[in-house]
C-alpha positions as CSV (number, residue, x, y, z in Angstrom):
1,M,72.7,70.1,-11.8
2,K,69.9,67.8,-12.1
3,K,71.7,66.0,-14.7
4,M,74.6,65.5,-12.6
5,N,72.4,63.9,-10.0
6,N,71.1,61.5,-12.4
7,A,74.4,60.5,-13.7
8,N,75.7,59.8,-10.0
9,I,72.6,57.9,-9.3
10,S,73.1,56.0,-12.6
11,E,76.7,55.3,-12.0
12,S,76.1,54.4,-8.3
13,K,73.4,51.9,-9.7
14,K,75.9,50.4,-12.2
15,K,78.5,50.0,-9.2
16,E,75.7,48.2,-7.4
17,K,75.0,45.8,-10.2
18,D,78.5,45.3,-10.8
19,I,79.4,44.2,-7.3
20,F,76.7,41.7,-7.5
21,A,77.5,40.5,-10.8
22,E,81.0,39.9,-9.5
23,M,79.7,38.0,-6.4
24,V,77.3,35.9,-8.5
25,D,80.5,35.1,-10.8
26,T,82.5,34.1,-7.9
27,V,80.2,32.1,-6.3
28,F,79.7,30.2,-9.5
29,L,83.4,29.7,-9.8
30,F,83.7,28.5,-6.3
31,V,80.7,26.0,-6.5
32,H,82.1,24.8,-10.2
33,D,85.8,24.4,-8.8
34,H,84.4,22.3,-5.7
35,Y,81.7,20.6,-7.7
36,G,83.0,17.2,-7.3
37,D,83.2,17.5,-3.3
38,F,79.6,18.9,-3.2
39,G,78.4,16.2,-5.5
40,A,80.1,13.4,-3.3
41,V,78.0,14.8,-0.7
42,L,75.0,14.0,-2.8
43,K,76.4,10.7,-4.1
44,D,76.8,9.4,-0.6
45,S,73.2,10.2,0.1
46,D,72.2,8.5,-3.0
47,I,70.2,11.8,-4.3
48,N,70.5,13.7,-7.4
49,Y,70.7,17.6,-7.4
50,S,66.9,18.1,-8.2
51,Q,66.1,15.9,-5.1
52,Y,68.5,17.9,-2.9
53,A,67.0,21.2,-3.9
54,A,63.4,20.2,-2.9
55,L,64.7,18.7,0.2
56,M,66.6,21.9,1.0
57,T,63.7,24.0,0.2
58,V,61.6,22.1,2.4
59,Y,64.0,21.9,5.0
60,M,64.4,25.9,4.8
61,H,60.5,26.4,4.8
62,G,59.3,24.0,7.4
63,S,56.5,22.6,4.9
64,L,55.1,23.6,1.6
65,S,52.7,22.2,-0.8
66,E,53.6,20.2,-3.8
67,G,52.4,22.7,-6.1
68,D,54.4,25.8,-4.2
69,L,57.5,23.7,-4.3
70,A,57.3,22.7,-7.9
71,R,56.9,26.5,-8.9
72,M,59.9,27.4,-6.7
73,L,62.1,24.8,-8.2
74,F,60.7,25.5,-11.8
75,I,59.6,22.0,-12.2
76,T,56.5,20.4,-13.5
77,P,53.9,19.3,-10.8
78,S,54.0,15.7,-12.0
79,T,57.6,15.7,-12.0
80,M,57.4,17.0,-8.4
81,S,54.8,14.1,-7.1
82,R,57.2,11.7,-8.6
83,M,60.0,13.2,-6.7
84,I,58.0,13.4,-3.5
85,Y,57.2,9.7,-3.9
86,A,60.7,8.7,-4.4
87,L,62.0,10.7,-1.1
88,E,59.0,9.1,0.6
89,G,60.3,5.8,-0.3
90,K,63.7,6.8,1.3
91,G,61.9,7.7,4.4
92,W,62.9,11.4,4.3
93,V,59.9,13.4,3.8
94,K,56.1,12.8,4.1
95,S,53.2,14.2,2.5
96,N,49.5,14.7,3.7
97,R,46.5,16.0,2.0
98,D,45.8,19.7,3.3
99,K,42.8,19.4,5.6
100,D,41.5,22.8,4.3
101,D,42.0,22.0,0.6
102,R,42.0,18.4,0.1
103,R,43.4,19.3,-3.7
104,K,46.6,20.2,-2.0
105,V,49.6,17.7,-0.8
106,I,51.6,19.3,2.0
107,V,55.3,18.0,2.0
108,E,57.6,18.2,5.0
109,L,60.5,16.5,6.1
110,S,60.4,13.4,8.2
111,T,62.6,13.2,11.4
112,A,65.1,11.2,9.2
113,G,65.0,13.8,6.5
114,K,65.9,16.5,8.9
115,R,68.7,14.5,10.3
116,R,69.7,13.8,6.9
117,M,69.5,17.4,5.7
118,E,71.4,18.3,8.7
119,A,74.3,15.7,7.8
120,M,74.4,17.1,4.2
121,R,74.7,20.7,5.2
122,D,77.5,19.8,7.7
123,K,79.4,18.0,5.1
124,Q,79.0,21.0,2.5
125,A,80.2,23.2,5.1
126,E,83.2,21.1,5.9
127,V,84.0,21.5,2.1
128,V,84.0,25.3,2.5
129,A,85.7,25.2,6.0
130,R,88.7,23.3,4.1
131,Q,89.1,26.1,1.9
132,V,90.3,28.3,4.6
133,E,92.8,25.8,6.2
134,H,95.9,27.0,4.0
135,L,95.2,30.8,5.2
136,T,97.2,32.6,7.8
137,G,95.3,33.3,11.1
138,E,94.8,36.8,10.0
139,Q,93.2,35.8,6.7
140,K,91.0,33.1,8.2
141,E,89.6,35.6,10.6
142,Y,88.7,38.1,7.6
143,V,87.2,35.2,5.8
144,Y,84.9,34.3,9.0
145,Q,84.0,38.0,9.3
146,V,83.2,38.5,5.7
147,A,81.0,35.1,5.6
148,E,79.3,36.4,8.8
149,F,78.8,39.9,7.2
150,V,77.3,38.5,3.6
151,N,75.2,36.0,5.9
152,N,73.5,38.8,7.7
153,A,73.0,40.9,4.6
154,L,71.5,38.2,2.6
155,K,69.1,37.4,5.6
156,L,68.2,41.1,5.9
157,M,67.5,41.3,2.1
158,I,65.3,38.0,2.6
159,S,63.3,39.3,5.5
160,A,62.8,42.8,3.7
161,G,60.8,41.0,0.7
162,G,61.6,43.0,-2.2
163,S,60.2,42.4,-5.8
164,G,60.4,38.8,-5.9
165,G,62.9,38.4,-8.6
166,K,61.6,40.9,-10.9
167,D,63.3,44.1,-12.1
168,T,62.2,47.1,-10.5
């Protein structure tokens, strides 16, 4: 009986992993198919993908140290410093020394940067929204419900913490 339970658990884990692997594949394919549309949003804003990733990360966290931002984006601290300098030149971010630890530089979006990120996010949402225009009313409603469900599920997983990306 114990072997059967272990087999069921193992099969359940495999199914779970397969579902998420398929989701990763599908999201990749969707973004790849519409890369030109998403890329146009960045081009219109005169930024590259790395800058966008930095801006979006700061947008979502409110403020971060340059070092934490570099670690989160897997880039070197010196590259991050140059990127922040360039984004400050555009007026999209502001950076200040941490008052408690003068070695740290804290980065946050400027008011103009927040507006720019919201505009880019809205344009990207329009790219996705255009993909449902050709669907029937029933299909659209299904897509909206699934999107809401997935958003809520991902927020739940984020709020629950987890292993920080490590296999458990």
